[in-house]
N, C-alpha and C positions, 0 to 999 in steps of 0.2 A: 389582559397579553401587551403590551406595551409593543410598539414599532419597532424597537428597538433590539426586544427580546426575540422578534420573530425574523429579523433581518440577522441578528445571530444565531438564529436556527438554520437560517436558509445557506448561509458562509460556512459554516460546520460541515450541511453535508455535500456542499457543493463541492469542499476542500476534501472530503473526506473520498470523494469520487472522485475526483482528479488523480492524488492518491494512490486509487487502485488503478486505476484506469494506466498510471506510472510502472504500476508494478506489475500489469498484465504483460504490454509494449516493450518494457524488459526482457520477458519470460521469455513471451513466444519470440524474440529476437536471439535469442540465445539456443531456439528453439527447445523448450523445456515442457514439461508437460506441470500439470499443477502435482503429479505424486513426484514427479524428478527434484521439483522444488521442494516440495516436504523431504525428501531425502535430503538435502544441503542443509537444510534450517533450521529442518526439526520440527514446524509447524504442522499442524496438521491439515488433509487438503482443504478441509470445511474451511477451517478460516481463513485459510489462503483465497479462498474462493467468495468470502464475506466480506474479506481486504479487496479485493480485486474487483467487488461489484458495490463500495463503495458503504458496505454496510455496516463495515467495522470499524474502530477507533484506534490501534493499535498502540502500545505504548511506544516511546522512542529505543526503549532498549530490545524491544519484537522487533519495532522495526531499523534497528541496525541488523539484530540478528540477519531478519532476512533477506536485506540491501546487501549487507559483506559478504554472510557466508551464503544465503543461497542465489543470489543473484548474481556476484562476485563484482561488484560496484562499490566505490566510493561514498559513505553515505554524502558528504558534498554534491558530489558528481549529481548524486540522484535527485536531491533538494535541486540542483539550478536550473530543469525545465521543466519545474511545479510552477517557479517566478513569472 
């Protein structure tokens, strides 16, 4: 495996972790449990947990539902804090 592939994998893991931390940050700021976020977003608690822990790579449509419906944040605003 070349250095570029290793670097890409590291960057992808770092981004998933950052994404998960942002979801958890917003959920806690709203004082939502993962169960409440499940109710609002339609995603399972297990899936939400995997996202928050950087172990899941949600599609943009799943992320849209989680952020807009679950966390009640505009998707653009969600990503502003990631960059």
